[in-house]
C-alpha positions as CSV (number, residue, x, y, z in Angstrom):
1,X,1.0,-14.0,50.5
2,X,-2.3,-12.1,51.9
3,X,-6.3,-12.7,51.6
4,X,-8.5,-14.8,54.0
5,X,-6.9,-17.8,55.6
6,X,-8.8,-20.8,56.5
7,X,-5.8,-22.4,58.3
8,X,-3.2,-21.3,61.2
9,X,-0.1,-20.8,58.6
10,X,1.6,-19.6,61.3
11,X,1.8,-22.2,63.2
12,X,3.6,-24.7,60.4
13,X,6.8,-22.6,61.3
14,X,9.0,-24.7,63.2
15,X,11.9,-23.7,65.3
16,X,15.7,-25.0,63.4
17,X,18.9,-25.3,64.9
18,X,20.7,-26.0,61.6
19,X,19.9,-24.9,58.4
20,X,16.8,-26.3,56.5
21,X,17.4,-29.0,54.1
22,X,16.5,-27.2,50.9
23,X,18.7,-24.1,52.0
24,X,21.5,-26.8,53.0
25,X,21.1,-28.0,49.3
26,X,21.5,-25.0,47.4
27,X,25.1,-24.3,49.5
28,X,26.1,-27.5,48.6
29,X,24.8,-26.5,45.0
30,X,26.8,-23.0,44.6
31,X,23.8,-21.0,44.5
32,X,24.6,-19.2,48.0
33,X,27.9,-17.6,47.8
34,X,29.3,-14.0,49.7
35,X,28.5,-11.2,47.6
36,X,25.0,-12.6,46.2
37,X,21.5,-10.9,47.9
38,X,19.3,-13.5,49.4
39,X,16.0,-13.1,50.3
40,X,14.1,-15.5,52.1
41,X,10.5,-15.2,51.2
42,X,7.7,-16.7,53.7
43,X,11.2,-17.3,56.3
44,X,8.8,-18.5,59.3
45,X,10.3,-17.4,62.5
46,X,14.0,-16.8,60.6
47,X,16.1,-19.6,61.2
48,X,17.8,-19.9,57.8
49,X,18.2,-16.0,58.0
50,X,19.9,-16.2,61.3
51,X,21.9,-18.9,60.5
52,X,23.3,-17.9,57.2
53,X,23.7,-14.1,58.4
54,X,26.3,-16.3,60.3
55,X,27.7,-17.3,58.0
56,X,28.1,-14.0,56.7
57,X,26.1,-13.8,53.7
58,X,23.9,-10.9,52.4
59,X,20.5,-12.0,53.2
60,X,17.0,-10.7,54.7
61,X,13.5,-12.3,55.6
62,X,10.0,-11.5,54.9
63,X,6.9,-13.5,56.5
64,X,3.8,-12.2,56.5
65,X,3.3,-13.2,60.5
66,X,6.5,-13.1,61.7
67,X,8.3,-9.9,59.9
68,X,5.2,-8.6,57.9
69,X,7.3,-5.4,58.0
70,X,10.2,-6.1,56.1
71,X,11.1,-4.9,53.0
72,X,10.5,-7.1,49.9
73,X,12.8,-6.0,47.6
74,X,14.3,-7.9,44.4
75,X,17.5,-10.3,45.1
76,X,19.9,-12.3,43.4
77,X,18.9,-15.6,45.2
78,X,15.4,-15.8,46.3
79,X,14.0,-18.5,48.7
80,X,10.4,-20.0,49.3
81,X,11.0,-23.0,51.5
82,X,7.9,-25.2,53.2
83,X,5.6,-22.2,51.5
84,X,3.8,-23.4,48.9
85,X,2.5,-26.1,50.6
86,X,0.8,-24.6,54.0
87,X,-1.3,-22.6,51.1
88,X,-5.0,-23.7,50.6
89,X,-5.9,-21.9,47.7
90,X,-4.8,-23.0,44.9
91,X,-4.7,-19.7,42.8
92,X,-3.0,-18.1,45.7
93,X,-0.5,-20.7,45.8
94,X,0.5,-19.8,42.4
95,X,0.1,-16.1,43.3
96,X,2.7,-16.7,45.9
97,X,4.9,-18.6,43.9
98,X,4.7,-15.7,40.8
99,X,5.7,-13.0,42.9
100,X,8.7,-14.9,44.5
101,X,9.6,-15.4,41.2
102,X,9.1,-11.6,40.2
103,X,11.5,-10.8,43.2
104,X,14.2,-13.0,41.9
105,X,17.1,-11.5,40.0
106,X,19.2,-15.0,39.9
107,X,17.6,-17.8,41.1
108,X,14.6,-18.8,42.9
109,X,14.8,-22.0,45.3
110,X,11.5,-23.4,45.9
111,X,10.7,-26.2,48.0
112,X,8.1,-28.2,49.4
113,X,6.9,-31.1,51.4
114,X,6.3,-34.6,49.3
115,X,3.3,-36.8,49.0
116,X,5.6,-39.9,51.1
117,X,5.1,-37.8,54.4
118,X,1.3,-38.4,54.5
119,X,1.7,-40.4,57.4
120,X,3.0,-37.5,59.3
121,X,0.1,-35.5,58.5
122,X,-2.3,-36.3,61.0
123,X,-6.3,-35.0,59.4
124,X,-8.9,-34.8,57.4
125,X,-8.3,-34.9,53.2
126,X,-9.7,-31.0,52.5
127,X,-9.6,-29.7,48.8
128,X,-6.3,-31.2,47.6
129,X,-4.4,-31.4,51.1
130,X,-4.8,-32.1,54.6
131,X,-6.5,-30.1,57.3
132,X,-4.9,-30.9,60.8
133,X,-6.4,-30.9,64.0
134,X,-4.3,-27.8,64.7
135,X,-5.8,-25.9,61.8
136,X,-3.1,-26.1,59.6
137,X,-3.1,-27.3,55.9
138,X,-0.7,-29.3,54.2
139,X,-0.7,-29.7,50.1
140,X,2.0,-32.5,49.7
141,X,3.6,-32.3,46.3
142,X,4.6,-34.9,44.2
143,X,8.2,-34.2,43.0
144,X,7.2,-34.1,39.2
145,X,3.9,-32.4,40.2
146,X,6.5,-29.6,41.7
147,X,8.8,-29.5,39.0
148,X,5.9,-29.2,36.9
149,X,4.2,-26.3,39.0
150,X,7.2,-24.6,39.1
151,X,8.3,-24.4,35.8
152,X,4.5,-23.3,34.5
153,X,4.6,-20.3,37.0
154,X,7.9,-19.1,35.8
155,X,7.8,-20.0,32.1
156,X,11.7,-21.8,32.2
157,X,12.8,-24.9,32.4
158,X,13.8,-26.3,36.1
159,X,16.1,-28.4,37.8
160,X,14.9,-30.7,40.4
161,X,18.0,-30.2,42.9
162,X,17.0,-33.0,45.2
163,X,13.4,-34.1,46.3
164,X,11.2,-31.5,47.0
165,X,14.2,-28.6,45.7
166,X,13.7,-27.2,42.3
167,X,15.4,-24.4,41.0
168,X,14.6,-21.7,38.4
169,X,17.3,-19.6,37.1
170,X,16.3,-16.4,35.4
171,X,18.9,-16.8,32.9
172,X,19.4,-19.8,31.5
173,X,23.0,-20.0,30.9
174,X,23.4,-20.3,34.8
175,X,21.0,-23.4,34.5
176,X,23.6,-24.5,32.2
177,X,26.3,-23.9,34.2
178,X,25.0,-25.6,37.2
179,X,24.4,-28.8,34.6
180,X,27.8,-28.8,33.6
181,X,29.0,-28.4,37.0
182,X,26.9,-31.6,37.9
183,X,27.9,-33.4,34.8
184,X,31.6,-32.3,33.8
185,X,33.0,-30.9,37.2
186,X,35.4,-27.7,36.8
187,X,39.0,-28.8,36.9
188,X,41.0,-28.7,39.7
189,X,44.7,-27.4,39.7
190,X,47.4,-28.1,41.8
191,X,48.8,-25.6,43.9
192,X,52.0,-23.7,41.8
193,X,54.3,-21.6,43.8
194,X,56.8,-20.9,41.1
195,X,57.2,-21.9,37.1
196,X,57.9,-25.5,37.5
197,X,55.0,-26.3,39.7
198,X,52.8,-24.4,37.5
199,X,54.2,-26.3,34.6
200,X,53.1,-29.9,36.6
201,X,49.6,-28.5,37.4
202,X,49.1,-27.7,33.4
203,X,50.5,-31.2,32.7
204,X,48.1,-33.0,35.1
205,X,45.1,-31.0,33.8
206,X,46.5,-31.9,30.0
207,X,46.6,-35.7,31.5
208,X,43.2,-35.5,33.0
209,X,41.0,-33.4,30.4
210,X,43.1,-34.6,27.2
211,X,43.6,-30.9,25.7
212,X,46.0,-28.1,26.9
213,X,44.3,-25.6,28.9
214,X,44.1,-21.9,27.6
215,X,44.9,-19.0,29.4
216,X,41.8,-17.5,30.3
217,X,40.4,-20.7,32.1
218,X,43.3,-20.8,34.6
219,X,43.3,-19.9,38.0
220,X,44.9,-16.1,38.1
221,X,47.5,-16.7,40.4
222,X,48.7,-19.9,37.8
223,X,48.5,-17.6,34.6
224,X,50.5,-15.0,36.2
225,X,53.0,-17.4,37.1
226,X,53.2,-18.6,32.8
227,X,52.3,-14.8,31.9
228,X,56.1,-14.7,30.5
229,X,56.0,-17.8,28.6
230,X,54.6,-18.1,25.1
231,X,51.8,-20.4,24.1
232,X,54.4,-22.4,22.2
233,X,56.9,-22.6,24.5
234,X,54.2,-24.1,27.5
235,X,53.0,-26.6,24.7
236,X,56.6,-27.9,24.2
237,X,57.1,-28.1,27.9
238,X,54.0,-30.3,28.6
239,X,54.3,-32.3,25.5
240,X,57.7,-33.1,26.8
241,X,56.5,-34.0,30.3
242,X,53.2,-35.5,30.2
243,X,52.6,-39.2,29.5
244,X,50.8,-39.6,26.1
245,X,48.6,-42.2,27.5
246,X,47.3,-40.6,29.6
247,X,46.7,-37.7,28.1
248,X,44.7,-40.3,25.1
249,X,42.7,-41.7,27.9
250,X,42.0,-38.5,29.5
251,X,40.4,-37.2,26.2
252,X,38.3,-40.2,25.6
253,X,36.5,-39.5,29.4
254,X,36.2,-35.8,28.3
255,X,34.5,-37.1,25.3
256,X,32.4,-39.1,26.4
257,X,31.2,-36.6,29.7
258,X,30.7,-33.9,27.3
259,X,28.3,-36.2,25.2
260,X,26.7,-36.9,28.7
261,X,26.5,-33.4,29.2
262,X,25.0,-32.2,26.1
263,X,22.4,-35.4,26.1
264,X,21.6,-34.0,29.5
265,X,21.4,-30.9,28.5
266,X,18.6,-32.0,25.5
267,X,16.4,-33.6,28.0
268,X,16.4,-30.9,30.1
269,X,16.5,-27.9,27.2
270,X,19.5,-27.0,24.9
271,X,21.0,-24.0,24.9
272,X,23.4,-22.2,21.9
273,X,27.0,-22.9,21.7
274,X,28.1,-19.7,23.4
275,X,25.7,-20.2,26.4
276,X,28.0,-22.9,27.7
277,X,30.7,-22.9,30.0
278,X,34.0,-21.8,28.8
279,X,35.7,-25.4,29.3
280,X,32.9,-27.3,28.4
281,X,33.3,-24.6,24.6
282,X,37.1,-25.4,24.5
283,X,36.3,-29.4,25.2
284,X,33.7,-29.3,22.3
285,X,36.5,-27.8,19.7
286,X,39.4,-29.9,21.0
287,X,37.4,-33.2,20.8
288,X,34.6,-32.8,18.2
289,X,34.9,-31.5,14.4
290,X,31.9,-29.0,15.4
291,X,29.0,-27.9,17.8
292,X,26.8,-29.7,15.7
293,X,28.7,-32.8,15.5
294,X,29.3,-33.1,19.3
295,X,25.0,-32.7,19.5
296,X,24.1,-35.0,16.9
297,X,26.2,-38.0,19.0
298,X,24.7,-36.9,22.0
299,X,20.9,-36.7,20.4
300,X,21.7,-40.3,19.4
301,X,23.0,-41.3,23.0
302,X,19.5,-40.1,24.0
303,X,18.0,-42.7,21.9
304,X,19.3,-45.3,22.9
305,X,17.9,-44.6,26.2
306,X,14.7,-45.3,24.7
307,X,15.8,-48.6,23.1
308,X,15.4,-51.6,26.0
309,X,17.7,-54.0,24.2
310,X,20.6,-51.1,24.1
311,X,20.2,-50.3,28.0
312,X,20.3,-54.0,28.4
313,X,23.3,-55.0,26.3
314,X,25.2,-51.6,28.3
315,X,24.3,-53.4,31.7
316,X,25.7,-56.5,30.7
317,X,28.8,-54.7,29.1
318,X,29.2,-52.8,32.8
319,X,32.4,-53.5,34.4
320,X,31.1,-52.4,37.3
321,X,27.9,-53.1,39.5
322,X,25.7,-56.2,40.1
323,X,23.5,-57.4,37.3
324,X,20.0,-59.1,38.3
325,X,17.4,-60.0,36.5
326,X,15.3,-57.1,36.4
327,X,18.1,-54.3,37.1
328,X,21.7,-53.4,37.3
329,X,22.6,-52.1,41.0
330,X,26.0,-49.3,41.4
331,X,27.6,-48.2,44.3
332,X,28.1,-44.2,44.0
333,X,31.9,-45.2,44.1
334,X,31.9,-46.7,40.8
335,X,28.9,-44.8,39.2
336,X,31.4,-42.9,36.4
337,X,32.8,-45.9,35.3
338,X,29.5,-46.9,34.0
339,X,28.6,-46.7,30.4
340,X,27.7,-43.6,29.5
341,X,24.0,-44.6,28.5
342,X,23.7,-45.4,31.9
343,X,25.1,-42.2,33.6
344,X,23.1,-40.4,31.3
345,X,19.4,-43.0,32.7
346,X,20.8,-41.8,36.1
347,X,21.1,-38.0,35.6
348,X,17.9,-37.8,33.9
349,X,16.3,-39.1,36.6
350,X,17.6,-36.6,38.6
351,X,16.9,-34.0,36.9
352,X,13.3,-35.0,36.9
353,X,12.6,-36.1,40.2
354,X,15.9,-34.9,42.3
355,X,19.0,-36.8,43.6
356,X,18.5,-37.4,47.2
357,X,21.4,-36.2,49.3
358,X,22.2,-39.8,51.1
359,X,22.4,-42.7,49.2
360,X,24.6,-45.3,48.5
361,X,23.7,-47.5,45.7
362,X,21.8,-46.8,42.6
363,X,19.3,-49.4,41.0
364,X,18.8,-48.7,36.9
365,X,15.8,-51.2,36.0
366,X,16.4,-52.3,32.5
367,X,12.5,-53.4,32.3
368,X,10.9,-50.5,32.0
369,X,12.5,-47.1,33.1
370,X,12.8,-46.5,36.6
371,X,16.0,-45.5,39.1
372,X,16.0,-45.8,42.7
373,X,18.9,-44.5,45.1
374,X,19.0,-46.5,48.1
375,X,20.6,-45.8,51.2
376,X,22.7,-48.4,53.1
377,X,24.7,-45.9,55.7
378,X,26.6,-48.2,57.4
379,X,28.2,-49.7,53.8
380,X,31.5,-49.8,55.1
381,X,31.8,-50.5,58.1
382,X,29.3,-53.4,58.4
383,X,29.6,-56.9,56.6
384,X,26.1,-56.7,55.5
385,X,24.3,-53.6,55.7
386,X,21.5,-52.5,56.6
387,X,18.9,-50.9,53.9
388,X,18.0,-47.3,56.0
389,X,16.0,-46.1,52.8
390,X,14.9,-46.3,49.0
391,X,13.9,-43.3,47.0
392,X,12.5,-44.5,43.1
393,X,11.4,-42.3,39.9
394,X,9.5,-44.1,37.6
395,X,10.8,-42.1,34.6
396,X,7.6,-42.2,32.3
397,X,5.3,-40.9,34.7
398,X,7.4,-39.7,37.3
399,X,5.5,-41.1,40.1
400,X,8.3,-41.1,42.6
401,X,8.3,-43.4,45.7
402,X,9.8,-43.1,49.3
403,X,10.4,-45.9,51.7
404,X,11.7,-45.8,54.7
405,X,13.0,-49.2,56.6
406,X,14.3,-47.4,60.1
407,X,11.3,-48.6,62.2
408,X,11.2,-52.0,60.2
409,X,11.7,-54.8,62.6
410,X,13.7,-56.7,59.8
411,X,15.4,-54.6,57.6
412,X,16.9,-55.8,54.2
413,X,20.4,-56.3,53.8
414,X,23.1,-56.8,51.3
415,X,25.3,-59.6,50.2
416,X,28.4,-60.0,48.1
417,X,29.2,-56.4,48.8
418,X,31.7,-56.8,46.6
419,X,29.8,-57.2,43.4
420,X,28.7,-53.6,43.7
421,X,31.8,-51.7,43.3
422,X,34.4,-51.8,40.5
423,X,36.9,-54.9,40.4
424,X,39.6,-52.5,41.5
425,X,38.5,-50.8,44.4
426,X,40.8,-51.6,47.1
427,X,38.1,-52.9,49.8
428,X,36.6,-56.0,47.3
429,X,39.6,-58.3,48.0
430,X,38.5,-57.8,51.9
431,X,34.9,-58.1,50.8
432,X,35.1,-60.9,48.2
433,X,37.4,-63.3,51.3
434,X,34.2,-63.0,53.4
435,X,32.0,-64.0,50.7
436,X,34.0,-66.7,49.9
437,X,33.8,-67.8,53.6
438,X,30.1,-67.4,53.9
439,X,29.8,-69.6,50.5
440,X,31.6,-72.4,52.1
441,X,29.5,-72.2,55.3
442,X,26.4,-72.7,53.5
443,X,24.7,-69.6,54.1
444,X,23.7,-68.8,50.7
445,X,21.7,-72.2,50.3
446,X,18.6,-70.6,50.6
447,X,19.0,-67.1,48.6
448,X,15.2,-66.7,49.6
449,X,16.0,-66.6,53.2
450,X,18.9,-64.3,53.9
451,X,17.4,-61.0,52.6
452,X,16.1,-59.6,55.5
453,X,18.1,-59.3,59.4
454,X,15.6,-62.3,60.9
455,X,16.4,-64.5,58.2
456,X,20.1,-63.9,57.9
457,X,20.2,-64.2,61.6
458,X,18.4,-67.6,61.4
459,X,21.3,-68.8,58.9
460,X,23.8,-67.8,60.9
461,X,22.5,-69.6,63.7
462,X,21.8,-72.9,61.4
463,X,25.1,-72.9,60.1
464,X,26.8,-72.0,63.5
465,X,28.5,-69.1,62.4
466,X,28.5,-65.4,63.6
467,X,30.6,-62.2,62.1
468,X,33.6,-60.6,63.7
469,X,33.6,-57.7,61.6
470,X,34.4,-59.0,58.2
471,X,35.3,-62.1,59.5
472,X,33.1,-65.4,59.4
473,X,33.6,-67.6,62.7
474,X,32.1,-70.5,64.4
475,X,30.0,-70.1,67.1
476,X,31.1,-73.0,69.8
477,X,27.6,-74.2,72.1
478,X,29.1,-73.3,75.6
479,X,28.7,-76.0,78.6
480,X,25.4,-75.4,80.5
481,X,26.0,-75.0,84.4
482,X,23.2,-77.3,86.7
483,X,19.8,-75.7,86.4
484,X,20.4,-73.1,83.8
485,X,18.5,-72.5,80.5
486,X,20.1,-73.3,77.3
487,X,22.3,-70.0,76.4
488,X,23.4,-68.1,73.5
489,X,26.4,-69.8,71.5
490,X,29.1,-67.5,71.5
491,X,31.8,-67.1,68.7
492,X,35.2,-68.1,68.7
493,X,38.3,-66.9,66.7
494,X,38.6,-69.9,64.2
495,X,37.4,-68.6,60.5
496,X,34.6,-70.4,59.3
């Protein structure tokens, strides 16, 4: 980052008391690990650097204004956080990203501000960005634009970790491992202190994965506890203890999960069998006749995603979610129970444009291809949760849209919460009872009126009802004192 600056770039470096969003995402995604060297390239005032050092991570920071004498040494992880968007010269923007990539030994974490933040940036349009009254510059990226830009400069396939956050891996094996962790999580193991509890852990793995684990994929303490047993003896003990029906169901889940991973991998660039994580290779050897057969089945799955009638049929057959004339809505607790092609639909959108960190429902359109992540932060506590934000990705052109409703005078809200969940979700009976009471009270007679806060409150008042938690109660008009104005009706404990 050098040359004659037109804008006051140093003024864009803000002070933070906590980690920036991109760095926090990288920690969640296990990209910042103890023992790895980290370079914050363009670190501004160095707040992320100080926070990461407080976490005992090996990190250094360089910035052309605040830390110009710091060394720019190659590192396992390079962070380039909100730097590219403040560079007014496209050629220098590209050169800066290339320099960060040259310093990257493992993964580059590139992040920028996005187009939906335009209303927060006051200034005049200059070239491909905005020059503010403070003299700072902002080129606001589209989510798809950022991923394409990083891919073009680095020459590698990239993954969108979150809106405005892209990972570029130096080694394709690391990229594939990251995808696998997102789609087919690593196996969890029960705590083991002796041979009996170690066998119980292996039984649990077998029931969940549909196959026996290999010694090399077990945690080291567990493998040591079983080291004195022959493989045939472990197999005999597990077969005697494992529930065969659970093993069969676990095998089905693993098969579908593997197909989902291979289809997503093709969407993002598929590697050879040897590049796959060990657990995925073992799953393929157990549940498929060959890697070629598994890939062919995954390819067919990806093709089905383009078939409107097939996707609509999958939505109609889904045991979870609420189907409307245009889309399927599913709570995040139930998405793993969607048909595999619909899970693939959501994963492809997330890789292309990033899945936001905060969301409650997904919306999958069956007219065209678009995915929305909807954030209802009080879904469990609020009988009719209010929408805080919506992040949408249009899959053909990868256009993204972000809408915030926090300052809206009448936010959209949800009804019939149980319909978004799995039928066996423990909260479903409570939510269904409320819906039934609201139907009996006549609150759903005019559906077009109740989709927003103001409309819903008006219908509650019309029907003489109020809400007490997830219970519908009657409002009773209180007697007026002489000379008093009409007072608001107060709820009683009587049910609707």
